[in-house]
C-alpha positions as CSV (number, residue, x, y, z in Angstrom):
1,X,38.1,6.5,-53.0
2,X,34.5,7.3,-52.8
3,X,33.8,5.1,-49.8
4,X,36.2,7.0,-47.4
5,X,34.7,10.3,-48.7
6,X,31.1,9.1,-47.9
7,X,32.3,7.8,-44.5
8,X,33.8,11.2,-43.6
9,X,30.7,13.0,-44.9
10,X,28.4,10.7,-42.8
11,X,30.5,11.4,-39.7
12,X,30.3,15.2,-40.3
13,X,26.5,15.2,-40.8
14,X,25.9,12.9,-37.8
15,X,25.7,15.6,-35.1
16,X,23.3,17.7,-37.1
17,X,21.0,14.7,-37.8
18,X,21.1,13.7,-34.1
19,X,20.2,17.2,-33.1
20,X,17.3,17.3,-35.6
21,X,16.1,14.0,-34.3
22,X,16.3,15.3,-30.7
23,X,14.2,18.4,-31.7
24,X,11.7,16.1,-33.4
25,X,11.5,13.8,-30.4
26,X,10.9,16.7,-28.0
27,X,8.2,18.2,-30.2
28,X,10.1,21.4,-30.7
29,X,10.2,22.9,-34.2
30,X,12.9,21.3,-36.3
31,X,12.5,24.1,-38.8
32,X,12.3,26.8,-36.1
33,X,15.1,29.3,-36.5
34,X,15.5,29.7,-32.8
35,X,16.3,26.0,-32.4
36,X,19.2,26.4,-34.8
37,X,20.9,29.4,-33.3
38,X,24.4,30.4,-34.3
39,X,26.1,29.2,-31.1
40,X,24.4,25.9,-31.3
41,X,25.4,25.5,-35.0
42,X,29.0,26.4,-34.0
43,X,29.0,23.6,-31.3
44,X,27.5,21.1,-33.8
45,X,30.1,22.1,-36.4
46,X,33.0,21.8,-33.8
47,X,31.7,18.3,-32.8
48,X,31.4,17.3,-36.5
49,X,35.0,18.4,-37.1
50,X,36.2,16.5,-34.0
51,X,34.5,13.4,-35.2
52,X,36.2,13.7,-38.6
53,X,39.6,14.3,-37.1
54,X,39.3,11.4,-34.8
55,X,38.3,9.1,-37.7
56,X,41.4,10.4,-39.6
57,X,43.6,9.6,-36.6
58,X,42.0,6.1,-36.2
59,X,42.5,5.4,-39.9
60,X,46.1,6.4,-39.8
61,X,46.8,4.4,-36.6
62,X,44.9,1.2,-37.4
63,X,44.5,1.2,-41.2
64,X,46.8,0.1,-43.9
65,X,49.6,-2.4,-44.0
66,X,51.5,-3.5,-40.9
67,X,54.8,-1.8,-40.3
68,X,57.8,-3.3,-42.1
69,X,55.6,-4.9,-44.8
70,X,56.6,-4.8,-48.4
71,X,54.1,-4.0,-51.2
72,X,54.4,-6.0,-54.4
73,X,52.6,-4.2,-57.2
74,X,50.3,-5.9,-59.7
75,X,52.3,-7.6,-62.4
76,X,52.1,-10.0,-65.3
77,X,53.2,-13.7,-64.9
78,X,52.8,-16.1,-67.8
79,X,50.4,-13.7,-69.5
80,X,48.1,-13.4,-66.5
81,X,47.6,-10.4,-64.3
82,X,48.6,-11.1,-60.7
83,X,47.1,-8.6,-58.2
84,X,49.2,-6.6,-55.8
85,X,50.0,-8.1,-52.4
86,X,51.6,-7.1,-49.1
87,X,54.2,-9.2,-47.4
C-alpha cells in the first residue's frame, strides 16, 4: 500500500520540482518570493492534481485483474499455504 502512496506523492511533487529546476537553470532565485507567486503556485498545484487524477484513471483502466477473472484467495492444502491466484 505504501508504494502507490509514494507514486502519487512523487507525481504531485513533480511540477514543483521541475519548476525549481527551471529557476535554478535560468539563474533566477529559487528561494525568491517573486518567483513563487500565488498564481504560479495555483497553476503548479492544478497541474499536480491533474497528474494525480490521470494516474488514478490509468491505474483503474489498465491495472488489476482482467475482466471476468476469478480470484481464488490464499488457502491451506495438505498443511501448506497456497497463495491467492487469479483465473
